[in-house]
C-alpha positions in Angstrom: 0.0 0.0 0.0 1.7 3.3 -1.1 2.2 5.7 1.7 1.7 3.2 4.5 5.4 3.4 5.5 5.2 7.2 5.5 2.1 7.0 7.8 3.9 4.6 10.1 7.0 6.8 10.2 4.8 9.8 11.1 3.0 7.8 13.9 6.4 6.7 15.3 7.6 10.3 15.4 4.4 11.3 17.2 4.8 8.5 19.7 8.5 9.6 20.2 7.4 13.2 21.0 4.6 12.0 23.2 7.0 9.8 25.2 9.5 12.7 25.5 6.6 14.9 26.8 6.0 12.4 29.6 9.6 12.6 30.7 9.4 16.4 30.6 6.3 16.9 32.8 7.7 20.2 34.1 8.3 21.6 30.6 5.9 23.2 28.1 5.4 20.9 25.1 3.2 21.0 22.0 1.0 18.4 23.9 0.6 20.4 27.0 -0.9 23.5 25.5 -4.1 24.5 27.2 -7.1 26.0 25.3 -7.8 29.6 26.3 -4.3 30.2 27.7 -2.1 32.9 26.2 1.5 32.1 25.2 4.3 34.5 24.4 6.9 33.8 21.8 10.3 33.8 23.6 12.4 33.1 20.5 11.5 34.1 16.9 11.1 31.4 14.3 9.5 30.5 11.0 6.9 27.8 10.7 6.8 25.2 7.8 5.1 27.7 5.5 7.6 30.4 6.2 5.3 32.5 8.4 7.4 34.3 11.0 6.5 34.5 14.7 8.4 37.3 16.4 9.7 37.5 19.9 7.1 39.0 22.2 4.1 38.0 20.1 1.2 36.8 22.3 -1.2 34.2 21.0 -4.1 32.4 22.7 -4.2 28.7 22.1 -7.4 27.3 20.4 -6.7 23.8 19.2 -4.3 21.6 17.3 -4.3 18.7 14.8 -1.7 16.1 14.1 -1.3 14.8 10.6 0.5 11.4 10.9 1.0 11.1 7.1 2.9 14.4 6.9 4.3 14.2 10.5 3.1 17.6 11.2 1.1 19.7 13.5 -1.4 22.4 12.7 -1.7 24.6 15.8 -4.4 27.2 15.9 -4.1 30.3 18.0 -6.1 33.5 18.3 -4.3 36.8 18.1 -5.1 39.7 20.4 -7.6 41.0 17.9 -9.4 37.7 17.9 -8.3 36.7 14.4 -7.2 33.0 14.3 -3.8 32.1 13.0 -2.6 28.7 12.1 1.0 27.6 12.8 2.4 24.6 10.9 5.3 22.6 12.4 6.6 19.6 10.4 8.6 17.1 12.4 11.4 16.8 9.8 11.8 20.5 9.3 10.9 22.0 12.7 11.9 19.1 14.9 14.2 21.4 16.9 11.2 23.6 17.8 9.0 20.6 18.7 11.7 19.1 20.9 12.5 22.4 22.7 9.1 23.9 22.5 9.5 25.8 25.8 12.5 27.6 24.4 10.1 29.2 21.8 6.8 29.4 23.8 6.2 30.7 27.3 2.9 30.2 29.2 2.1 33.8 30.2 0.1 32.6 33.2 3.1 30.7 34.5 5.3 33.7 34.1 3.4 35.8 36.5 
């Protein structure tokens, strides 16, 4: 079946990140985002599509979707003006961001 190995590879990568999250219970990860909470960008970066997130940007988390076939996350945030913004992180290209998520995102409620 074409694409099945790609899907399995994506699933394995997701499981690897989920297991890493369990071992980092005290750290913010892509899996520990809380709907309605506001997060500040601590370190500027570009997502898979090239959209830039700047240091100091504040975004309120809405939801996320994992696409095992592509090994990627679509993370939906609301900006301060209420407009939703999607962020795309692909495991092969943005693995460094996913693995050190708390170097890029800070939970504003935890910072007070």
